[in-house]
N, C-alpha and C positions, 0 to 999 in steps of 0.2 A: 722768757719765760722761766717760770720757777724750776725747781731741782724735782720738786711732785711731781708736778706737770708731765715732766721727762720721762718719769719714773713710769707713769701713766699710759703715756704712748707708747714708751718701748716696753710694756705689760702687756699692752693690747695688739701691738705687732706681732709679739712674739706668740701671743695665743693664738692668734691668725695662722699665723703660718706653722703651726703645731696641728692644727686642723686640717690645713690644707697637705701636711703631709699624712697628718692619718687618713685622710681618704684617700690617697694614693696609694697607701699599703692595702687599704681594702679592697680596692679595685682591682692591684693585682692578687690578691689572695688565692685565685684560683689556681694562678701558675704554681704555688706552694703545694696546691694538694694532689695527695698519690691517690691514685685510681683507685677507688673502692674504698678511702680512707674514712667518708662519713657516709655512714651507713644506714638505711632505714628501719628503724625496729619496730619488731611485729609490737601489735596491740591497739590501743585508741590513737587515736590523730593527735599528736601532740598537736601545743599552740607554737611553740618556737621549732623550727627544723634545725638540724644539726651545723648549717652551713650558716645562721642565723646565729646561732649560740656560740661560733667558733669566731664569729666578726668581734661579736660582743668582746669576748674574752682578749682578743688582739687587742681590741678598742682599749681595754681597760688595763693592760699592763704597757700600752704605748703613752696612758696619761698617768701611769703609775697611781692606781686606782685601787682597791680594794673591793673584793665582795661585795661586802656590807657599805659601800659607800655607791655602790654603780648605781642606785637608785636618784639618791642626791646628784649624784653628778648627770646622770642624762634626765634629771629634771630642767635642769642648769644651762643644758645644751640641746635646746629643743630639734637642732638639725640632723644630730646624729640618731635622735629615734627616727626623724623621718626617711633618713637615710638606710637604716636599718628595717623600716617600715614594720618598728615595731607600733599593734594597739595597747599593750600594757607592758611594762617593764618587769621583768623576771625578778623574783622575787631572791635572798640570799641563799636560800634551799634549795632552789631550781639552778641556780649558778651552779653550786659545788655538787650537786648529784650529776647536772647534765656532762660539767666539765670531768668527770672521772669516767664517762665513757667514750673520750676522745684519744685517739691514740697520737698524743703527741710524739713521741720517739721516733717514727714515720716521718708527721710534719716537719721535723727538726730536721732529720735526715736529708729530706728531700730539699729544705731549700740550704742547707751548707752544699749540697752538689749541684746544684744550680747555681749557686753564685760562684763555685768554685770552675764551673764549669764556664759559667760567661767572663768571670776576669782571667780565665786562662793560666790561673795560679799553680803551682809546684806543687805537691804535697811533700813540704818538706821539713817543718817542724811542728811537735805537739807536744803539750802540755797535759799533766794531769794533776789536779789537787782537788781541795772538798773543803766543805764551810757549814756551819752550825746554823740550824733555825729554829726560833723557838716554835714550840708549836700555840702555846699560850701566853697570857703572861707570867713573871714570876711569883707573883703574890697569888693567882690563879694555882699555880703548879702545885705552890708547895699545899695550898688549904685541897686539895687532892692527894697530896701525898699523904697527908693526915688521915685524911680519908679511905685512902686505898682505892679511889675511882678516878680511872684515867679514861677519857674520852677517847684519845689518839693512842690505839694500844702498841702501833709500832715505833713509837718514842719511848724514850730511856734517859736517866739522868748522866752527866759527862762531865766532869771536872775539868773547867779552861782555865786560862790565866785570870779571867777576871773570875771565877769562883764557880761553884757549882749551877749548871743548867740544863733545863729539861726540853727536848725535840727532839728532830731530827738532824741527820749528817746527809750531806748533796755530794757526792764524788762525781764530777767532773772531766771529760777530756776537751781540750780546746784546741784549734787551729790557732796558731799565733800568727801565722800570717793575715788573714781577714778576721780574726778574733770572734769567728763563730763555733759558737758550741757542736762538738760532733754528737754527744751523747752523755748521760748521765743515768747513777744510780740512786736512790733512796736507801738510807737504813738508819739504823738506830743511833743515836748520839752518842754512843757507846764506841761505836764499832770502829777500830782502829783501820788505819788507810791500807795497810799491809794485807788486811783478809780482803778486800774488795780490788786490790792492785791488778788480780789477773784477769777477770773479769773485765775491769776498767779499758786495758792494755789490749784488749781484745778488739776494741773497738776505734784501736789508733793504726792497726795494720794499714798498711799502702803507703805511709810516713816513713820519713828518713830517721829521724833523731827526734827521740821523747825526753822531755825536760820534767822535773821534779824537784819537789824539796827531801830534807833528810826523813818524812816519815817511810819512805817508798827504799831508802837503803838497806836491803835484806839478800841474802842468799839466795833466798827462793824465787823475789822479785826477777835480780838478774838472771838466773835461770830460766826462768819462764819466757822472760825476754826474750834471752838468745833461741830459745829452741821454738819457742812458736811464733812470733812475730819477726824477727829480723830486725830490727829497731836497732839504732844504736844510744848507749844511755846516757843523758847526762844529770846524776844526780848529786845533790848535796852529800858530804860524808856525814852520816849521824854519829857522832863522838859520844853520845852515850852507849854507844854496844861494848866497847871497853875494849876495841881493837884501835891499833896506832895506824897513823895514814899508812905507812908503807905497807902494812900487811892488807889491808884494804885496799889497795889498787893490786896486791895479789892475786886477792880473793877473785878481783872484777876479772 
């Protein structure tokens, strides 16, 4: 058997395995639903109900496909269309509009609590961090900057190690034991981590240790943690604060 033939068989096996896992997740999606999460909206009858849209969004996430590639992806996988009961495939605009109405925070919190309770895991270590996401391509952002017309009003320019980038910043809290996201906050790309630190720390209550990088090394954050949450901090030292190591230990 040639190497190309082996690669083809492995690719088919992996693709079939992914489909079985995707169907398994979609079949058990109702367990993750919060009661009253998927609500009926008054008005004309919609072609796609909220549950179908939610399943489709989860499917696209598992397949690592964007909303723009949803139509091509579903056309090449008819079993998904049949499973979802779709007569027509939702457009990119429909997916974007309907996705904004789904309370993802409640669903994610339900998933995290369910897995934590099922596995009987102790809420021990949690970490907080952030990363940037582009709102559009770099060339598109530069063109819109010259014209002064931005479609994403919540995004902003920020200087990174790779230069200036336009987009948003996602601040998350993560359970280190089961690697599940607890909650997240989306801000402009230029927002510093320390400004969102108190809000993201509120989502970590119930844990024992909180881990983070040097961006959270500030007296205000330490004070908030000790007074409001009772967590034990494990934070890298920010040497750019102009304080030596011994003095920082005393401030802690």
